[in-house]
N, C-alpha and C positions, 0 to 999 in steps of 0.2 A: 602539664610541666611540673616536674617535682623539684622542690628546692630544699636547700639544707636548713636545719632548725635555726641557724643564725642569719638566714637571708632576709633582707628587707622586703622580699617578695612573698614571703612565707606567711599566710594570714594566721598561723598558729605558732608563730615564733616564740622562743622562750622570753626574748626582749620585750615583747609586747605583753606577755602574760605577767612578768615580774613587775612591769610598770603599773599594770591595772591592780596587782595585789597591794603595792605600796599606796596607790589611791584609795583602794577599798579599806585599808587599815585606818584610814582617817574618817571613815563613814560612821555615823552614829545611828543608833536604832530608829531615831525619828526621821532619817533621810538626810540630815545635814552633814556637812563636812567640816572638820576642824581645818583651819588654814594651815596648821602644822601642830605636831605635839609639843612645841616649845612652850612651857608654862611661864617664861619670862623671869623677871627678877622680882624680889620683894617690892610690894607697892604697885604690881601690875605692869611694870615697865618691860616692853618687849614681849608682852603676853601674845602668843598666837594660837593657843589651843581653845579659840573661841570661834563663833560663826560670824562671817562676813556675807552679806546678802550677795554680793558679786562673786565671791569665791564659791558659794554653794551653787549658783547657776553655772558658772563655768566649769566646776569640778565634775558635776554630774553629766555634763555634756558628753563626756567620753562613753557613758552608757548607751547614748543614742547611737553612736558610731558602731558599737559592738551589738546592736540590736536588743539591748536590755532596757526595754521601755518601762517596765514596772518600776525599778529603782529610780529611773529619770523622773517619772511621773510623781513618785513619792517626794523626791527633792523639790520639784516645783510646787507641790501641794504645801510642803513645809514653808516655802518662802511666802506663799499666799497667806498661810496661817499667821506668820509673823507680821506680815503687813496689815492683816485684818486686826491683830491684836493691838497695833499701834496706830490704827487708822485715824485716831483723833489728830495726830499730827498733820496728816494730809487734809482732813476736814477743816482744820483751823486755817491752814494756808489757802484754802479756797475763798474764805471770807476776807483774809487781809494777808499781806505779806508778813510771814512769821519771823520770829527771832530764832525760832527751834525748828530745825529740819528733820525729816525722817532720818532715823539713825542708820549708820552703816554696820554696826557690831552688836552682837547679841549672845547671851549667855547660852551654851549649848543645850542645857537642861530646862531651864526656866523660861528661856526666850525673852528675858527682860533685857533692856538697853544697857549697854556698856559704854563708859567714857563719854560722859556728857560734854567734856572739853575736847572736842575732836572736829576735823573738817568733814561734817557729816553730810553737808549739802553737796551730793555727788549725782549729777543729772545722768551720767552714763549708766548708773545703776538702774534708774527708772526707765530710761531708753531700752535697755537690755531686757528688762522685765516685760515691757510691752511687746518687743520684737519677739521674744521666745514663746510668751503665752500664745500670741497670735500664729507663730509657727506651729506650735503643737496642735492647735486647734484645726489649722489648715491641713495637718497630717491626719486628721480624724480622732485626735485624742481629746477626751472631755475633761480638759483641766480647769474650766470655769463651769462649775456644777449648780450654784445657786444664784438667785437674784442679788443677795448680798455681795457675792464675788463679782457679778456683773457690774454692780454700782462701784466696787473698788476700782475696776478698770477705768469707769467714768471719772471717778475721783482723782486718779493718778494723772489722767489727761488734763483735767481741769488744773490740778496742782502744778503742772508744767506751765500752763498759760498764766496762772497767777504769778509764778516766779519768772515770767518773761524768759523762757528757757533759751531762746535764740540769742539774747543780748546780755542776760544777767550772769555774772561770774559765778562759777562753782569750784569745788575742790578737786574735781576730776578723778581719774582712775588712781592717781598716786596720793590723793588725799592732801594735796598742797594747794596753795593759792590764797584767796580766790582769783581766778582769771576766766576769761572766756576761752574755753578749749574747743578746738575743732573735733577732736574725738568725742567729746561730751554732746556737742551740737549734733554730730553725725549719728551718735547712738540714738538720741531722742528723734531725730529725723527718721531714722530706720524704723524705729518703734511705730511712730505716727503713720508712716507710709504703710507699714503692714496692715494696720488696722483701717487705714482709709481704703485699701484693697482696690487700687486703680490700675493693677496689672504689673507693676514693677517687679514683684516677686513670683509672677505666674509660672515663671520657668522651673520653680522648685516643686510644684504640686501637680498631681494628677487630676485633682478635682478643685473647684473653686467653692470654698465655704462661705463666701461673701460675708467677711467679718463686719462690714459696716452695717449690716442688719443686726448684729448684736450689740455693737456700740458705734453709733455714727460718728465719723470724724471728717469735718469739713476741710477741703484742701486749703482754705484760707487760713486755717490754724497753723500751717507749717510752709506756706509759700515764701514767706519771709525767712524762715529758717534756712531754706534752700539757698537763698541769696547770700545769707550770711556765711554759711559754710564755704561757699564759692569764693567769697572775700577773704576768709581767713586762710584757706588752703593756698600754697602747700604748708604754711607754717602751722604749728599746733596752737600757738598764742602769741601775744606780743612778746613776751619774754623768751620764747622757746621756738627756734627755727624748725626743729623737728623733734619727734618724740616717739618712742617705742609704742605708746598707746595708740598712735595713728594707724598701726596695722589692723586694728579693729575695723576701720572703715572698709578694708578688703574682706576680712573675715573676722567676725561672722556676718558683718553687715552688707557687704557689696553695695555700698551706697555712693560710691564715686566711680567716674568713668574710666576707660582703660588707660587713658594717658596719665591721669592722676594716680591710678594704682602703680604704674611704672615710676613715677616720680617719688611716691612714698617709699617703695621698696628700695629705690636707688639711694634716696636720703638716708635710710636706716642703714643699709649695707656700707655706704661709704663714710658716713659721719659717726654712727653709733656703734657698729659691730666691732668687738674687741676679740682676743684670743680666748677668754673664758665665758663670754656671753655678750649681750647687748646692754650698753648703759641706757638708761631711761631717757636721759637727755644731758646735754652738756653742762657741766658745773652741779650736777646732782649732788646734794649734800648727804643724802641717806648712805650711811656706812661708807662715807667717803674716806679714803686712806690718809688725806691730808687736808684737814678742815681750813688751813690757811692757804691752800693751793689746790682749789677744788677741780680745775680744768686738767684733765689727764689722770686724775686719781679717783674717778667714779667707780662706784661698784658695778660689776659686770653680771648680767642676769641671763643664766642658761634659758630661762623661759623665753627670752627674746629670740635665741637660735631656733628654738622649736616653733616659734610663731612664724618665722621666716620660712621654715620648712612647710608650714601648712599653707601659707599664701602662695608659695611656689607651686604646691600641689593644685591650689585652686585655679591659678593662671593656666597651668597645664590642662586641666579638665575643661576650662571655659573656652581655651583657644581652638581655633579651626586648623591651624598650621601644625602638622604632626611634628616636624623637626623642632619647631620652637617648643612645643609641649615636652618633647623629650629633654631638651636643654633645661627647662624648668625643673623636671624630675631629677635630672643629674645634680642640679644645684641642692635640691631638697635632700637628696640622699647624702650629699656632704655635710649638711647640717645635722642630719640624723646620726651620721658617724661621729661627728664632734660631740654630741650628747653622751655617746658611749664614753668618751674620755673624761667627761665632767662629772660622771656618777660618783658617789660616796657611799659605798655599801649598797649599791643598787638604788640609792636615793638621788633625787634631783634637789639640790640646794636651792634656796631662794636666790642667793647671789654668791659671787666671789668678791672679797675686798682684799686688796695687797696680796692676791695670789691664794687666799684661803677661803674655803666655804664657811658661810656663817652657820649659826645654830638652827635656823629655820628649814629643817629638812626632816622628812620628805615634805615638799610643799604641794599642796593638794592641786591647785590649778596648773602647776607646771607638769605633774604627772598625768592630768587630764589631758593636757595639750599634747604630751608625748604620745599618749594612745591614739589621739585623734591624727596627729601627724603621721604615725606608723600606718594607721588604718586608712587613712585618705590617700596616702601613697599608693597603697594595694588597689584601693578602689578606682583611683584615676587610671592606673596601668590597665586594669581590666575594661574601663570605659573606653580608652584608647584602642584597645585590641578590637572591641566590638565596633566602634564607630569607623575605623579605618580597615577592618577585616585584615588584621596582621596578628603576628605574634611578636612579643618582645623579650629579649633574653635578659640575663642577669646584669649584663653591661649596659642595659637600657637602650640597646640598638634594636631596630626592627629586623626580623628574620622572616 
């Protein structure tokens, strides 16, 4: 079936190509991605043209969806290089609870740490690192090449237990707190589950690489974490009823059951979704339009709308009921159409505050998520066609 250049079903759409070009413009020769080109103000305030470990890993994810595995691998190799360079923080933590955590931000050329006074202790970053390195190995990619890198994986796991990851507060995805965050606990649980290799993620792979032979992870390491996550959910934390970051528990991690997936999506859509994006959580102070009256004036993130599109695509792909899957895809397409309206010169901004886009644009991981949302929408439709032996038209009805 032929589609117009602007169709969401067209795998070579101009929309997808332009978004990837914006993402690629932020890629450095070493494989890292600047969070955005914004140099900030004098003194480093608001500086975004640096590397965040989380942003690099999420930004390069789009390459995998497009089949560009070489740049994806180079990005993860850079993350490993950064962590090896600053491994002493991890090794110190294994011996005793440290005052200084592994940093979140790095200079894009020297890879030196930036901002010592920062909420660096972010467990979701380490959980994501374990999850994605394991995922790449399971897919046959040799991302851990040396015995030293294998020891790094062991060190990260031991670091997490020294920090008592399931009960000890962290600064989470938004670098605020510290609190115990369900999104952080879920990220670490997903990472440890990937390396424990007990079958939870078997549906993703053709072959079992048996990661536990590379780095053994005992189930006792994370049995308590499972219980803590269930106790925390559906809340994000003591102070936050729900949070945009909880969508990570559905994608990429798929670490909660179907009922909790629906609860998380419903909470985000009914409590956090706004006209120009998704607020991170109620009362968010970051770029709040009225610091004296935070509720109702929170910044709205287009990234959140894209993330909702992705999780709707995933529910459509994972479901067995064709009609329900098509409804998920229709909702996903609504979100993708909305992103078209929120673009600023083909760039996705970090957020809208008081109706205006802020200066952090294009935002690397927003463009990566946009590419993933567009491509996973196409992939899901193709999977449904094959599974149900039907065709699907542009109105997302079976024919």
